[in-house]
N, C-alpha and C positions, 0 to 999 in steps of 0.2 A: 229475579229481582222484584222488589216491591213496586206496585203501581202507586204513584203519588197523585192524589186528587187535589187539584187546585181549584176549589169551588168557592166563589165569592159568597155564596149563601152561608157556608160554614164560618167564614170570617165574620159575617154579619151576626150570626148566632153568638159567636164568641164575644163580639163587642157588646151585644145586648146583655149577655150574662155578666160582664164586668160592670156595665152601667147599673144593673140590678143590685150588685154588691155595693156600689157607691151610694145609691139612692135609697136603699131599703131602710126600714125603720131600725134605729139603733136601740135594741131592746135593753142592753146592759150598760150602755155608755151613760156617764153622768153629764148632763147638759149645762149645768150652772158653772159658776166660776170655780177655779181649783181651790182646794182646801188650803189653809194657811200653814198647816204642819202635818207631818205624818211620821210614823216610826220608820218606814222604808218607802222609798220611791223607786219604782221599776221603770226603766226607759226602754221601750220597744214592745210592740203588741203582736209579735209573732208567737210561734209555739213555745219558745223558750220563756218569753215574758209571761204568757198565759199560765204555763205550768208553775212558774215561780210564784205568781200571785195566788194561784190555787193552793199551793202547799203552805205558803205563809199565812194566808187567812184561815186555813184549817187549824193552824196553831194559835189563833187568836191575835195575830199581829195586825196592827193598823197600817195597811199597805195600800199604796196608790200606784196605778199603772198609767203611764203616759205614752200615747202613740201619736206620732206626727201626722198620720193620715188616718187610715182605717185599720182595724185589727186584721192581721194576716197579709196586709198589702205589700210587704217587702218581698221576702223570698219564700215565706211559708205557703202562700196560696197556691203556688205552682209545683210544689214538691210531690214526688211520687208517693211517699208515705209508706214505704216498705219497713217492716219490723221483723228482724231476724232473731234467732235465739242463741246461736253458737258463734263465738269469736275465739281468737287465740289468747285472750286475756281473761282471767277469772273475774276481774273487776267488771269488765264489759258484759260478761255473761250475767252477772248479778244485776247490773243496771238495766239490761234488757228485760230480765224477769220482772223487775219493779215497774218498768214502763208498761209491760203487757197487763200487769195487775191494775194499774191506774186506768188504762184505756178500757179494759173489759168491765170495770166497775162503774164507769162514768154514766152509762145509760140509766142504771138504777139510781144513782146518786143525783143526777140532774133531772131525770124525768124525760130526757130527750135522747134520741138515737145519736150516739157519739161517733159513728163511722168505723167502729172496730169490726174487722172481718177476720176470723181465724180460719184461713184456708190452707195453712201449712206452707212449707217452703222446701226447696230442693236445690242442693249444690251439685253441679255437674263437673265431673273430672274427665279430662282428655289425656292425662299423663300419669305416669307412675308416681312422680314426686308430688303431684296434687292429690293423688289418692292417699299417699302417706300423710299429707297434711290433714285431710278430712278424717282419717282414722284417729289422728291426735285430737281433733275436735270431738269426735264421737266418744273417745275415752274420757276427755274432760267433762263432757256432758254427763257421763255415768257418775262421776264423782260429785257433780253439782246438782244432780236430780233433774237434768234437762233431757227429755227423751229424744232419741234419734234412731234412725234405722239405715243400715247399709244396704243398698239395692244394686242389683246388676242392671244392665241397660234395659232388658225386657221388662223387669219389674218396674223400673222408672217410667217406661212408656205407658204402663197401665194407669199410672197416676196422671200422666201428661201425654195424651194420645198423639200430639204433633211431633214428639221427639223422634229423631232417627237413631235407633239403637246402635247403628254402626259408627256413629259420629263420636262416641265417648266410651269410656271404660267402666265407669261406675257412677253412682249418685249417693248422696247422703241426704236423707229425708228427715225433716224436723216437723212434726205435726203441730207444734205450738206456735209456729210463725204466723204472720198475718199482715194485714195492711190497715192503715188508719187514715180516714179522710181529714185533711188538715182544717178545713173550715168548720166541719161538724165538731171536731175535737176541741178546737178553740172556743166555739160557742158554748159547749158543755162545760168546759173548764171555767170560763168567766161567769157563767150562770151560777155555778156553785160558789165561786169566789165572792160575787156580789151579795149572795144570800148570807155569806159569812162576814159581811162588812167591808169587803174590798171596794175600791172606787176605780173607775176606768174613765180616762179622758181621751177621746179621739180628737183629731185635728188640733193637736196640742203639741207643736214642736218645742223641743228644748233649745233654749238659747245659750245657756251656760250652766255649769256646775260650780257652785261657790265652795271654797275651802279656806281655812285659816291655818296659820302656824301656831302651834301650842308653845308653851314656855320652853320646851326642849327643841324647838325648831322643826317638829314633825307636822306634816300636812294632815288636816282632818276635814272631812266633808261637813259643810254647814247648811247647805240648801241647794235647791234647783230653781233656776230662773226659766220660766216658760213665757210664751206670748200671751198667756191667760193669767199670769201672776206668779208670785214667788212662793215656794213651798219650803218651809224650814224642815230640815231632816239631818240626821247624823249618819244615814245609810242610804246609798244609791246602788242599784243593781243595773249594770250595763247589759241589756239583752238586745243590743242593736244589730246583731248579725253582721252583714257586710258593712254596716255603718258603725260597727263597734269601735274601730280606731278613732273615728271622729268624735264619738261621745267621750272616749278616754282622754282625748286632747282637751276637751272642755275642762277636765279636772287636772290639767297640767301633766298628764302622762304622755310623754312624747311619742311612744311607739307601742302599739299592740299588734302582735304578729298575725295579721289576717290579710289574705290576698283574695280578691274576688275573681272567680273564673266563670266563663259561660259553661253551663251544663245543660244537656238536652236529653229529651226522649220524644218518641213519636207514639201516637195512639192509632192502633189499627182499626180497620173496619170490623164488623161483627164476625166472630168465629164461634159458632154454637158449641163446638166440641170442647172448648176450653172453660166453659162456665164451671165454676167450683174447683178448678185445678189449682195446684199450689203455685206460688211464685217461684221463679227460677233464677239462680245465679250461675253463670258459666265463667268462672274466674279466669280460666286459661285464655279466653279471648275477650276479657273485660266487658262482659255482657250481662244484662239483667232483664228479666221479664216481670212485670207486675200485672196480675190478672184482675181486671175490673169488669165484672159482669161477663159479657161476651167479647170484650175488647182486650187487647194485649198492649200494655205500655212497654216499649222497647227502648232501652237506654244503655249507656256504658261510659267507660272512662278511657278516652283515646290518649295516644302518646304525643299528640300535638295539640293540646288544648289551647283555647284562646283566653289569655289572661287580660284582666281589666285593670287600668290604673286606679280607678275609683268608680263608685256608683253615685249618681247625682241624688241629692236630697229630694228632688221632685220626682224621682222615678218610682212610681207606685203602680201596682197591678200591671207591670210592664214585662213584655217579652221581646226578645230579639228575633230577627230573621235567622232561620237555621242555615248554617253553612254546611251544605251537603258534602263538600270536599273533605271536611273534618269528620262529619258524622257518618259518612257512607260506609266506613269500615264496620260499624255495628250492624248495618243492614246485611252485609255479606256474612258476618258471623252468625246472625240470627237465622238466615236461610241455610247455612251449613248445619245448624243444629236441628232446625225444623223446616224442611224443604217446602212445606205447604205455604209458609209465610211469604215465599217469593211471589205467590199469586194473589196475595191479599192487599187491598188498598190501604193507604194511610189517610186516616180521617183528619188528623190535626197534628201539628208539631208544637212542642213546648221547649223553649230555650230561654232560660233566665239566669240571673246571677246566683252563685253559691259561694260561700266563704270557705276557704281552706287555710290550714295552719302548717307550720314547718314540719311537724311530726305527726300530722294526721290525727291529732287529739284535740278535743274542745278546750276552751280557756275558761276555767272556773276559779272562784275563790277571791279572796281579798287582795287587792293590788298592793305590792310591797312599797309603793311610793306614796300612797294616800290611804290613811286609815279611814274606813267606812265606805270605800269604793270597792264594790264586788263586780266580778265579770261572770257572765253566763252566755257565751257566744262562741263562734268559730267551730261549728259542728261538722264541717267537712261533708256536707250533703247528707248528714245522718241525724238531723235535728229531731225529726219525728220519732226516730228510734230511741234516742238517748235522753232527750230533754225531760221526759216525765220522770225517769229514774234519777237524773241529775238534779231535778227540781227538789226531790226529797232530800238529797244530800246537801244541796245549797241552803235549804231552809234550816236544816240542823246546823250547818256551818255558821250561818248568821246568828241564830238564836243562842246556841250553846258554845260557840267559839270554834268548834271543829266538826267535820262530818263524821258519820258513823263508819263509813267505808274508808279504805285507804285510797284517797283520791289524788295522790301525788302526781301520777301520770297525766292528770287533767288540770292540776294546779298551775295557775299562771306563773307562780314563783319558780317553776322548773326551768324557766328561761333566764339567762344571766343578762346583766346590762351590756356586756360585751357582744352578745348575740343580737340583742334588740337594737343596738346602735348601728348596725350594719344592714341597711335596706336590701342590699344585694343578697345577704344571707337569707333574709325572710322570703324574698321572691324565688330564689333558686330552690330553697328547701321546700317551699309550698308547691312549687311546680313538680318536684320529684314526688311529693306526697300524693298529689293528684294522679300522676302517671302510674305510680306503684300501688294505687288503691287496692287493686285486686291481685297484686303479686303474692307469691308464696312468702309466708313469714318465716324466714329461717332464723334459728336461735342466735347465730353469730354473724348475721349480715351487717354491713356497714353502709351508710349513705355515701353517695357520690357528690351530692349538692351541699352547698353551705360549709365547705371544709375550710380549715385554717382560720376560723373566727378568732381563736386564741391559741397560742402555743408558748411554751416556756423557753427560757434562754438556751436550753440544751437541744432544741428541736433539730437544728441542722446537723449537729454532731451525731445525734442518734440516727438520722437518715443516712448519714455517711457510713455508719457502722452497721447498716442493714435492717433498721427498724421498719416494720410494717405497721402503719398507724391505724388507730381506732379513733372515733370521734365520740366524746362524751361531754355534754353541756357546752358544746362549742370548742372544747379543748381537744387538741391532738395529743394522744398518748400512745406509747409503743404497745402493740398487741403481742407481737413476737418478733424475732429477729431471723432474717435470712442472710447469713454471713456471706460476704462477698458481693451482695446486691445493693443497689441504691434505688429503691422503689418509692418514687414520690407520688403523692396524691395529686392528680392533675386538676386543673381548673374544670369546673362543671361545663360540659359541652351541650347540655340540654337535649341529650339523646340524639344529636345530629339532625334535629327537625327545625323547621322555620328558619332555614338558611344558616343555621349554626353548623360549622364543620365539625365532624367527629374528631376527637383527640387522636393524634398519631401514636402516642405512647399509651397502650392499653394494659401495661403490665399490672398495675394495681387492680384493675377490674378482673384480670385473669387470676390473680392471687385470691380475690374474694370468692371467685367461683369454687375454690377448694372447700368452702364452707356451705355451698348450696346443696345441702344434704341433711337428712335426718338420721344418718349414720355417723360414724366417726369421721372427723374432718380429715381432709387430705394432709393437713398440717399437724395431725395428732402426734406423730412421733417427734416432730421438731419441738412442739410445745412440751411434750413429755421429757425430752432431753434437758430443757431449761429447768423444769420443775425438779428433776432428779439432781441436777447440778446444785440446786439450793439444798436439797436434802442430804447430799453426800459430800459436798465441798463448799462452794460459796457462789452466790449470784448477786448481781447488782441490779436493782430495780429503780427506774426513774418514776417517782411518785409525785412529781412536781404539780400535777393537776389537782392534787388534794386541796381542799379549802383550808386556808390558814387565817385565823382571826385573832385579834387581841381584844379582850374584855377588860376595860380599865375604867377608872373614875371613882368618885367618893362612895358610890353605892355598888361598886363591882362585886364586893363580897356578898351583899344582900341579893343581888341579881343571881349570883352563882348558887346561893343557898336555895332560892326559889326554883331556878330553872333546871338544876342538875341533881341527879339522884344520889351521887356518890358523896362521901364525906370529904370535903375539900379543906378541912382544917388541919391538913398535914403540913410538914415542913416545906420550905419553898422549892426544893429540888425534886419533889415527887410528881409523878405522872399518874393520873387516875383515869381509868376507863369509866365512863359515865353515860347515862341516858338522859335524853330530854323528852319529857312526857307532856301530853296535853291533859286537860282537866278530866278526861275520860280514862286516863291511865294508859292511853296508846302511845307507842314509841314514835316520836317525831324525828329523832336522830339518835345515833350512837356516835360517840366521839371520844378522843383523848383530851384531857385538860392538864396542861403543865402549869404548876403553881409558880408564880413569879413574885419577887419583891423588888422590882426595879432592875435597871441594867445600866449599861455604860454608853448608851446613845447610838447603838448600831441597830440595823434592821432586825437581827435575831435576838437582841437584848435591848429593847427601847427603855428610855427613861420615863418613869411615871411615879406618882406618889401613891403610897399605900400598896395594898396587895392587888396584883393583876393576874390574868390568866391567858395562856396561849392555847387556843383551841384548834384542833386539827380534825377535820371531818371529810367525809367522802366528797369528791369534787363535783359529781353530778347533782348532789343535793346541797351544796354549800350555800347557794343563794336562799334555798328554803330554810336551812338551819339559821342563817343570819336573820331572816325575816321573822322567824318564830321568836328568837331572842329579842328582837326589836319590839315585838308585840308585848312581850313580858315587861320590858322596860317602860313601854308606853302605858300599859294597863296599870302598873303599880307606881307610876310616876317616879321612877328611879333616875338618879343622876349617874348614868353609866353610858359608856360609849363602845360601840362595836367598830373596830377598824379592820378592814380587809387588806391583808398583805399577800394574797395568793400570788400575784404576779411578781412581787418583789423578792420572793423566796423560792428556791428550788429544793427538792428533796431527793437525795440519793440514799437508798436503803441497801446496806450490805448485810446479807443474811446467809446463814448456813454454818456448819461445823467449823469451817476455816475462817469465818468472818473476823474473829478476834485476832488471829495471827496476821491476817492481811492488813486490817485497819491499824494494828499496832505499829506497823512499819511506817505509818504516815503521821503519827501523833505521839506526843510525849505524855498525853493524858493516860492515867491508869485505866485499864479496861477490865480488870478482874472483877469477880463478884464482890469482893471487899471494897475495891476502889470505885466501882461503877455498878451498883446493884441494879437488878432488873426493875423496871418502871421508875427510873430516875432520869434526870436530864441535867446537862451542864454545857457551858460554853467551852469548846476545845479548839485547838489549832490543828490544822491539817497541812502538812508540808507538800510542796509541789513535787519535789524529787527527793526521795529518802537518801540521806547520807551525802548529798551534794553540798560543796562548800558555799555555793551561791544560792542555796535553797531559799525559797520564800514560803512563809506560813500564812495561811488564810484561816480566819476564825469562823466558826459556825456553831449552831446549837445541835448537840448530839442527844438523841432520845433513845434510850435502850428499850425498845418495843419491837414487836414483830407481828405482822399479820400473816406471816407464813408459818408461824409456830416453831421458829428456829432461834438459836443464838444469833443476835444481830443488833444493829444500830441503824437509826435513821439520822442522816446528816441534813440539817435544815440550813441551807447555804444562801447568803445574799446572791441574787441573780448576777450581780456585777462580776463575781469571780467563780460562778458555778462551772463555767467551761474549764477553767484551769484545774479545779478539783476533779472534775470528771475525767479529763485527760490524764491526770496523774494516776487516779485509781484504775483507769482502763489498762494501764501498763502492768498491773499487779498479776503475777503468775497465779493461775488457779481461780481467777475471778471471771465469771462469765456474765455477759449481759442477758437479762431475761425480761420478758414482757408481762403484760397484765393477764393474758390468757393463762400463763403459768401461775401467776400470783393468785388469781381467783381460784384456780384448781387447788393450790396449796392451802388456801384458807378454808375451802370447803372440806378438804381432807382432814384438817385439824378440827373442824366443827365451829370455826369462828363465823359470826353472823355477817351477812351482807344486807345492809339496810335497803328497804323497798323490795326485797326479794323474800328472804326467810325471816325478816324482822321488819314490821310495818306499823303504820299508825293504827291498824285494827288488831294488833297484838299487844298484850300487856307483859311486863317483865316476868311474871310468874309463869305464864304460858310459855315463855321463850327461854326458860331456864336461866334467867338473868336476875333472879332475886338477889344474888350476891352483889350486884351493882347498885342496889338501893339501900340506903341507910334506914334503919328501923325507927329512929327517933327524929326523923327530919320532917320539916314542914314544906317539902318541895311540892310543886304542882303535880297532881296525880297521885299523891301519897295515899289518899283515902281508898282509891281503887286497889292499889297494891296491897295495902293492909288487909282489906276485905278478901282479896284473892288468896293471901297467905293463910287466912283463917278458914275460909269457906271452900277453897279449891277452885279449879278452873274447868271449863267445859271443852277445852281443846288443849293439846299439849305437844310441845316440840318433840320430834322423833328423828333419829338418824338411821338411815338404811344403807346397807351394802348389798350388791348383787353378785352372785357367783358367775352368772352368765356374762359374757363379754358383749353387752349391748349398751349403747349410750343412753344417758338420762339428761334431759335438758330442763325439766320443769313442766308442770301441767299434766303429768301422768297420774292416773288414778291409783289410790292406795286401797287395798282390800285387806280386811282383817276377818279371818274365818269365813271368807267368801262374800263379805258384805262391804260395800264402799264406805270408808271412814275418813276420807280426805284425799288430798292430792299433793304431789311433790311440788314444793315451792321453788326449790333450787336443785339442779342436777349438774353433775360434773364427773370427770374421771380423776380418781385418786391414784396417781402414778406410783407412789411409794407402796400403798396397799395393793396396787394393781387390781383395782375394782372400780366399777361405777358406784357412785354414792349419790344418795338423794336425801334432801332435808325437807320435812313437811310437818304438818300438824294433824294429829289424830283426834277425832271426836267420837262421842258415843250418844248420838241422838239427844243432845242437850243435857245429859247426865255428867256428873263430875268425873273427870278423867284422872286416874292416879297412875303412878309408876307400875303398880301391880297389874292394872288393866293393860297397860302398854306391853308388859313383858309376857303376859299370859294370853298370847294369841299367835296364830299362824298368819304370816303376811305374804301378800303378793303385790307386785306393782305391774299395772297393765301398760304396755307400750305398743301403740298402734294396733290395738285389738288383741294382742297376745299377752298373757300373764306370765310373770317370772317370779320365782320364789325370792323373797326378800328377807334379809336378816335385820331385825330391829336392834338398835343400841340406844340407851338413854343418852349417851354422849359418844363422840367419835372414838373408835378404838385406836386411833393414832396417838401415841404418846399421851395417854389419859392423865398422867400425873404431872405433865409439863416439865419433865427433866431436860428436854432439849432446849427449852427457853433459858435454862440456867447454865447451859453449856455442858451438861452431863451426858456424854455420848459413850456410855459403857460398851455398847455393841461395836463401836468403831475403835475401841481401844484408846479413848482419849477423854479428857475432860477439859474444863476451861483453864486449867493451870499447866497443861502439858506442852504448850507452845514454847518455842525457843525464847530465851530471855531477851528482853529489850528494855531500854530505859523507859521507865514509867509503866511497865506491865503491872506492877503492884506498887501502889503508893507507899505502902508500909516497907517495901524493899528499897526505898530511896528514890523512887521515881518522882517526877515533878510535873505539874500542869503548866 
């Protein structure tokens, strides 16, 4: 075990060091009164604030940074400063590459040493499943140009002599990893920023953020009140770290999901053998080493962390006493990996506050509640790693309206008001994100914390019928069904630590373990049965978590013309698939728009004047979609209103060859192609019990659309009678409940897009094979980019792949063309009807224009955990390429949409009535 040195002289030296920071000459701070106005005011002088100021001033922006105490005095000064290269997300890999470029160039740019050390990094694996995860990272690195090397234990020991080769199975070495000194980096950043015109005010606490309501009732930033004066501005960036929620409240934002935790590491005595060695992460025991000269900083993420209610405004350059009962597990882990460390003394301990968020991602972007208020905080103890890359994207975000990368997973708009209004959800989920910081990232894992933030009216009925729930954007939705079981999501038990008793019912956790693999899920056959029921008979999907919005008002038509790419000048009963683009032509959302001309005063057909639109979009991005539309309305000063009716309406989708026959028994509305054409909608009645004399009819809006690629309808039902309709349909012979795992598989098999996966803000419609969704003569936002791409071509292009080998694809696997990496799989799934693994990705050619001819004239392989498999490229999915199944034409099954038994209303022309 480590020797702990409790030496008063060390504490005295630390105190003198901190005093020197407090009293040293402030080379870059502005000493006079604050300016009266600025383009942008940044609040917070940590690494996030300094990077933001640096990037904005490089672009010629008149920016001011305000710090309540001294630069780095919050949480930045005590951070370990590790910078890695490989993560399980392509976005994070890109951001880390950008961060390393910024830090490595700072010395030349500023003239001062910026503290960047490129000593490399090594991941240690003690288990088979961790090795598989590292091989996935290694493969993604190949696709993205990030070098790494798989090492056996003896090879790893040559790079880090203290390692015990018998303690682990393999290592993944990344030569481009390193460390960055926080104080040096911040000094270099602000030195360059002040040369570029930026101003920094230390000892300048913010008292309030002023905002006003515009003529449409929206809040807009107008200025910042400090104890040194008032600064007029229309843009504020919250870089407050653990104090971020407090700064947000100044602007009237009630909740920002950040929870402070105590996070610690210790600094060892000198160990000459480790000088120049790579940093180490031993994820299996939640441990990390940072090499600093001849000292080793040892830290980790324990399963019983200490959460803080808040951090005092006066807490600067502050450390807590280390709780060895909590931290001791990391010392034991360190000595199990490197036995010699057990005989090395501890020179000092560092325990300070760090901010964590519910999903372990930072909070960036414009707040949906206040125009002009941006956030750049909540870095989950990874601020040094990510903030330089994020600073580039945030500067683009503020100046041009949207970032260059797809930043949705970092965008503060990813959280819904329902989530943010529940403090227990924020604390539970942030606790789990801390505890699982180093856990294996499985493609189909689900959280245990923060569940049941929102659920639809059918939730309990679905549980009773065997639904195993997933969590998306706080909503509970059925992942798949285990018939005869009632598996509830239990209340979060905090892992049984800190006097919380473990749940007695662990069935949900046991079900989740079936997906703790990079092979086929334990539930693969069950999900396949649901998918094939939809392909061969009929399945019912609960899609109620989808976002449902009404766009109305005098300028609703003008808003739609600007925001949506499709031609919405159609008749009132049409449904249009459309895109919502940003000014760069990137796809912010894809959604269906039902054209309305008023209704009869019910939830599914509201009364309004003029033309209106019913918008249906993915549930996990609905808040993002609504915020984008509100920005369009705000920017162009339009008189239009977005009304969210997601909770008021449920959606039951009846899909499959038998869907018409089944649904026809419950309605008098005509359902044939003549009576109810594809991509139309109407209000229909659904009976409770067919043919019963005391039968009751419930009205709903039926949309003839399908994300499964089959004949089918979505029933948008007022929540007040959704249970009755569900119970009635559940009795239909030949109709099976199916969940989202089957539905996403079906959509991938058909080649339909999934936003934020194979269709993102960094993709334009021409790259994505969605040019058909963009009108050619329209003045919609992003039209210039689309028009240019049609004429000039694109440098990456959508491609659909199938594998003959029975191996799973999940996404992030490298794509090789003629032996050269040309991209990576964005979305992987198993196509049960085709009986093949399918992958969807984008293929590039070193910046040259990519054509269909280029795509087709190549030999392709997809690398999965280090092994390459032959892949077949298709320009579009080979499943039903002409869309006959959507029309009900099932020739192979000996049926079409008019072969079902006669029923009143099957065909309006045959005398049916609505």
